[in-house]
C-alpha positions as CSV (number, residue, x, y, z in Angstrom):
1,M,68.1,26.6,31.2
2,H,69.2,25.5,27.9
3,I,70.1,21.7,27.9
4,R,73.5,22.4,26.9
5,D,74.1,24.4,29.8
6,R,73.1,21.2,32.1
7,F,76.1,19.3,31.0
8,A,78.4,22.2,31.7
9,D,80.1,19.6,34.4
10,L,81.1,17.4,31.8
11,S,83.2,20.1,30.1
12,G,86.8,19.3,30.7
13,A,85.7,16.1,33.3
14,T,86.6,12.1,32.5
15,V,84.1,9.9,32.1
16,T,84.5,6.4,31.2
17,V,83.0,4.7,29.4
18,T,82.1,0.8,29.3
19,G,80.8,-0.8,26.3
20,G,82.1,2.2,24.3
21,F,82.2,-0.2,21.0
22,G,78.3,-0.9,21.1
23,L,75.4,1.1,20.0
24,V,74.8,3.5,23.1
25,G,78.1,3.5,24.3
26,S,79.7,5.1,21.0
27,R,76.7,7.4,21.4
28,I,77.4,8.4,24.8
29,V,81.0,9.0,23.4
30,H,80.3,11.0,21.0
31,K,78.1,13.1,23.0
32,L,81.0,13.8,25.3
33,R,82.9,14.4,22.8
34,A,81.0,17.1,21.8
35,L,80.5,18.5,25.0
36,G,84.4,18.8,25.9
37,A,84.5,16.2,27.9
38,K,87.2,13.6,28.1
39,P,85.9,9.9,27.4
40,L,87.2,6.6,28.0
41,A,85.7,4.3,25.9
42,V,86.7,1.0,26.8
43,G,85.0,-2.3,25.3
44,R,85.8,-5.6,23.5
45,L,85.3,-5.3,19.7
46,D,83.5,-9.2,19.5
47,A,80.5,-8.2,19.2
48,Y,80.3,-6.5,16.2
49,G,83.4,-6.3,14.4
50,S,86.4,-3.7,14.5
51,S,84.7,-2.8,11.3
52,V,81.6,-1.9,12.3
53,C,82.8,-0.4,15.5
54,S,85.3,2.3,13.3
55,S,82.8,3.5,10.1
56,V,79.4,2.4,11.6
57,F,79.9,3.6,14.9
58,G,83.1,5.4,14.8
59,V,84.8,4.8,18.1
60,S,88.0,3.5,16.9
61,P,90.7,1.0,18.5
62,G,93.7,3.8,16.7
63,D,92.0,6.8,19.1
64,P,93.1,8.3,22.0
65,D,90.0,8.4,23.5
66,V,89.1,4.4,22.8
67,V,90.7,1.4,24.9
68,A,90.0,-2.3,23.5
69,G,89.7,-4.4,26.6
70,D,87.9,-6.3,28.3
71,I,85.7,-4.8,31.6
72,T,86.6,-8.7,33.7
73,D,90.3,-6.9,33.9
74,A,90.7,-5.2,37.3
75,A,93.6,-3.9,36.9
76,L,92.6,-2.0,33.7
77,M,89.5,-1.1,35.5
78,N,91.6,0.4,38.3
79,D,93.6,2.2,35.9
80,L,90.2,4.0,33.8
81,L,88.6,4.7,37.3
82,S,91.5,5.9,39.0
83,R,91.5,9.0,36.3
84,S,87.9,9.2,36.0
85,D,85.2,11.7,37.4
86,Y,82.0,10.0,36.2
87,V,81.3,6.6,35.2
88,V,78.5,5.4,32.8
89,H,78.8,1.2,33.1
90,A,77.1,0.3,30.1
91,A,78.6,-2.9,29.2
92,A,76.9,-6.4,28.8
93,L,76.0,-9.4,26.5
94,A,73.1,-7.4,26.1
95,D,71.2,-10.0,23.2
96,V,68.6,-11.7,25.1
97,A,68.1,-14.3,22.9
98,A,72.8,-14.9,23.5
99,C,72.1,-14.6,26.8
100,T,69.9,-17.5,26.3
101,R,71.7,-19.5,24.5
102,N,74.7,-19.2,26.7
103,P,74.1,-18.2,30.7
104,A,77.7,-19.0,31.5
105,A,78.6,-16.0,29.0
106,A,76.3,-13.8,30.3
107,L,77.2,-14.5,34.4
108,E,80.7,-13.9,33.0
109,A,80.2,-10.5,31.1
110,N,77.3,-8.8,33.4
111,I,77.8,-10.2,36.5
112,R,81.5,-10.0,37.1
113,G,82.5,-7.6,34.4
114,T,79.8,-5.8,36.7
115,Q,81.6,-6.5,40.2
116,T,84.9,-5.6,38.2
117,V,83.9,-2.3,37.7
118,L,82.1,-1.7,40.9
119,D,84.9,-2.7,43.1
120,A,87.3,-0.4,40.8
121,A,84.4,2.3,41.8
122,A,84.3,1.9,45.2
123,R,87.7,1.9,45.6
124,H,88.0,5.7,44.4
125,G,84.5,6.9,46.2
126,G,86.2,9.7,47.0
127,T,87.2,10.9,43.8
128,L,84.6,9.6,41.8
129,R,81.5,11.9,41.3
130,R,78.9,9.4,40.3
131,L,78.4,6.1,38.0
132,V,75.4,5.1,35.9
133,F,74.5,2.0,35.6
134,V,72.6,0.6,33.0
135,S,69.4,-2.0,33.8
136,S,66.6,-2.7,31.8
137,A,63.4,-2.2,31.5
138,S,63.6,-6.5,31.3
139,V,63.7,-6.2,35.3
140,Y,60.1,-6.0,35.0
141,G,58.8,-9.1,33.4
142,V,57.2,-9.9,30.3
143,G,54.4,-7.6,30.5
144,T,50.6,-7.4,29.1
145,G,51.3,-6.9,25.6
146,S,48.8,-3.8,25.8
147,A,49.1,-0.3,24.6
148,N,46.2,0.7,27.3
149,A,47.3,3.8,29.5
150,G,47.2,0.9,32.5
151,A,49.5,-1.4,30.6
152,R,52.8,0.7,32.0
153,F,55.6,-0.2,33.9
154,S,56.7,2.0,36.8
155,E,59.9,2.1,38.6
156,E,57.5,1.0,42.3
157,D,56.5,-1.9,40.7
158,A,57.2,-5.6,41.5
159,L,60.5,-7.4,39.6
160,T,60.0,-10.4,37.9
161,P,62.5,-11.3,35.6
162,G,61.7,-13.5,32.3
163,S,65.3,-14.0,31.1
164,V,69.0,-15.0,32.1
165,Y,69.6,-11.4,30.6
166,A,66.8,-9.7,33.0
167,N,68.4,-11.6,36.0
168,T,71.6,-10.5,35.5
169,K,70.5,-6.7,35.2
170,L,68.5,-7.1,38.3
171,W,71.7,-8.0,40.4
172,G,73.2,-5.5,38.7
173,E,71.0,-2.7,40.1
174,H,71.1,-4.6,43.9
175,Q,74.8,-5.0,43.7
176,T,75.3,-1.9,42.6
177,A,73.4,0.1,45.3
178,L,75.2,-2.9,47.9
179,V,78.9,-1.7,46.6
180,L,78.4,2.1,46.3
181,G,76.3,2.3,49.5
182,G,78.6,4.6,51.1
183,A,78.5,8.0,51.9
184,D,81.2,9.1,49.4
185,D,79.9,6.9,47.1
186,S,77.4,8.2,43.8
187,Y,75.3,6.4,41.8
188,A,72.0,6.4,39.5
189,I,70.2,3.2,38.2
190,V,68.8,4.2,34.3
191,R,66.5,1.3,33.1
192,Y,66.9,1.7,29.3
193,F,63.4,0.5,27.4
194,S,63.6,-0.5,23.7
195,V,66.2,1.7,21.8
196,Y,66.7,2.0,18.6
197,G,68.1,4.0,15.8
198,E,71.2,5.0,13.9
199,P,74.1,3.3,13.1
200,Q,72.5,0.2,15.3
201,V,73.6,-2.5,13.7
202,V,71.2,-6.0,13.9
203,K,73.1,-9.2,14.8
204,E,72.8,-12.3,13.5
205,N,70.7,-15.0,15.4
206,S,69.4,-12.2,17.7
207,H,64.8,-11.1,17.9
208,S,66.0,-7.8,19.4
209,W,66.8,-4.7,17.5
210,V,63.2,-4.5,15.4
211,V,63.6,-1.1,13.6
212,A,67.0,-2.5,12.6
213,W,65.8,-5.9,11.4
214,F,62.9,-5.0,9.5
215,A,64.4,-2.1,7.7
216,M,67.3,-4.3,6.8
217,R,65.6,-6.7,5.6
218,A,63.2,-4.7,3.6
219,A,66.0,-3.1,2.0
220,L,67.0,-6.1,0.6
221,G,63.9,-7.8,-0.2
222,L,63.8,-10.4,2.8
223,P,60.4,-11.0,4.1
224,L,59.2,-9.1,7.5
225,H,59.0,-11.8,10.4
226,L,56.5,-10.4,12.8
227,N,57.2,-13.3,16.0
228,G,53.9,-14.4,17.5
229,G,51.9,-11.9,14.9
230,G,53.7,-8.5,16.0
231,H,51.2,-8.2,18.4
232,Q,53.8,-7.2,21.4
233,V,54.0,-4.3,22.1
234,R,57.5,-1.8,23.0
235,D,58.5,1.3,23.5
236,F,60.6,2.4,21.8
237,V,62.9,5.0,22.5
238,H,66.1,6.4,20.2
239,V,69.5,6.5,20.8
240,D,70.2,9.9,21.4
241,D,67.5,10.0,23.6
242,I,69.3,7.4,25.6
243,A,72.4,8.8,25.4
244,E,71.3,12.4,26.3
245,A,69.2,10.8,29.1
246,T,72.2,8.8,31.1
247,L,74.1,11.7,31.0
248,L,71.2,13.9,32.5
249,S,71.7,11.2,35.3
250,A,75.0,11.4,35.9
251,V,75.4,15.0,36.2
252,T,72.0,16.0,37.8
253,E,72.0,16.6,41.5
254,R,68.1,14.9,42.2
255,A,69.3,11.7,40.6
256,D,71.7,10.6,43.3
257,R,71.0,7.2,43.9
258,M,67.4,7.0,41.8
259,T,66.5,4.6,39.4
260,L,64.9,6.0,36.8
261,N,63.0,4.4,33.6
262,V,64.5,5.9,30.1
263,G,61.5,5.4,27.6
264,T,59.0,7.5,26.0
265,G,55.6,6.6,27.9
266,H,54.3,5.3,24.5
267,A,53.8,1.7,23.5
268,T,54.0,0.4,20.0
269,S,53.3,-2.7,18.6
270,I,56.1,-4.7,16.4
271,R,53.3,-4.9,14.1
272,Q,53.0,-1.1,13.8
273,V,56.9,-0.8,13.3
274,A,56.6,-3.1,10.1
275,D,54.0,-0.5,8.5
276,L,56.0,2.1,9.0
277,V,59.1,0.7,7.9
278,R,56.5,-0.6,4.9
279,R,55.3,3.1,4.4
280,R,59.4,3.4,2.2
281,H,59.5,-0.1,1.6
282,P,55.8,-0.4,0.2
283,G,56.6,-4.3,-1.5
284,A,58.0,-5.4,1.6
285,R,56.1,-9.3,2.1
286,I,55.1,-10.0,6.3
287,V,55.1,-13.1,7.5
288,E,54.0,-14.5,11.2
289,T,56.9,-16.3,13.0
290,P,56.0,-18.1,16.3
291,R,57.1,-15.8,19.2
292,P,60.4,-17.0,20.6
293,L,61.0,-18.3,24.4
294,G,61.7,-15.2,26.3
295,D,60.2,-12.5,24.2
296,P,58.0,-10.3,26.3
297,L,54.4,-9.0,25.4
298,G,56.0,-5.3,26.4
299,A,54.5,-2.4,27.9
300,C,55.1,0.9,27.7
301,A,57.7,3.1,30.8
302,D,56.0,5.6,33.3
303,I,58.4,8.0,33.0
304,T,57.1,10.8,35.2
305,R,59.7,10.1,37.3
306,M,62.2,10.3,34.9
307,C,60.9,14.2,33.9
308,Q,60.8,15.3,37.3
309,V,64.4,14.4,38.4
310,L,65.7,14.8,35.3
311,G,63.4,18.0,34.1
312,W,64.2,16.3,30.9
313,A,61.5,14.7,28.0
314,P,62.6,12.7,25.3
315,Q,62.1,14.5,22.3
316,V,62.3,11.7,19.0
317,D,59.2,10.0,18.7
318,I,58.6,6.5,16.7
319,E,57.2,7.7,13.4
320,D,60.6,10.6,13.3
321,G,63.0,7.7,14.4
322,V,61.9,5.2,12.0
323,S,62.3,7.6,9.2
324,R,65.5,8.6,10.4
325,Y,66.8,5.2,10.5
326,L,65.7,4.7,7.2
327,E,67.0,7.3,5.8
328,W,70.3,6.8,7.0
329,L,70.4,2.7,6.0
330,E,70.0,4.6,2.4
331,R,72.8,6.7,2.7
332,T,75.3,4.1,4.5
333,P,74.5,0.7,2.8
334,E,77.7,-1.0,3.9
335,A,76.0,-1.2,7.9
336,I,74.0,-4.2,6.4
337,P,75.7,-7.0,7.3
338,A,77.4,-9.3,5.0
339,W,75.4,-12.8,6.6
340,L,72.3,-10.5,5.4
341,H,73.2,-10.1,2.3
342,T,74.2,-14.0,2.2
343,E,70.4,-14.7,3.2
344,A,69.5,-12.2,0.4
345,W,71.5,-14.2,-1.9
346,T,70.2,-17.4,-0.7
347,A,66.4,-16.9,-1.3
348,V,66.5,-15.3,-4.8
């Protein structure tokens, strides 16, 4: 069956996407629009600002299918979910460093916000076809930092979260299963590995989103920081594949009450990413820096269950994905934040 035919149930369906102003949420919204669905994108503008959301992510508060609001607003979530066939709950304070600096903010967004969404979903369980809860590979713990075949995270592995962010995601998984455990309810849990790809934009004081970080710093002539020497590994999964897997998890019957890794099954070191960026920017200088607190050593995903349940595999490998991002950045230099330009000017 052609992949588009797999999404037939989404044509004309109303889908609430929380976190609709973020990278993942906005890509899901765009895919829903292309599939003939009726997305309701809800989120806050404070993570990136309205200009980035509109000009870079292509999701604007002025769009008829976009709602600027907070997922902790029970009345708002009840209204949106009362009109929805599906929900993708992607909203979160998803920056590990920000959650570590401000645990109270993480609890507000990732615990209270998730509970508000789940309460609304349970209230409308008779009409809601499925909720997809977006979790994270961080629930597995720090990993070994090895790229060998045995260094894989499987859905059956013990979960040992090593950060505030990971703790909130693991709680969200358990709470989703608890609240939506009724006979009329349906949910799926997707554990994202390291999401990257155009139009990703870096956040100040973060050490995540390394592809975007390296690409933007190289474009400005700034050095590439290899935290801990860059020996950590990640399973980099392109945001287009993330969006497709998430929506397949919403409509695939076998995904009901399943937890699925969403990755590629391949480990790439941070140093390898730097090397891929330097192919296009050979003058980029590398500086080794200490590994930040909570930065995992990493491993890759075991994607056996995902491939079997969804009947699908990721399409974008890391070399193509990094190349695409670098080309996009050259076409879209306005995506580089002003504060990063300031760092470049100061360094001159």
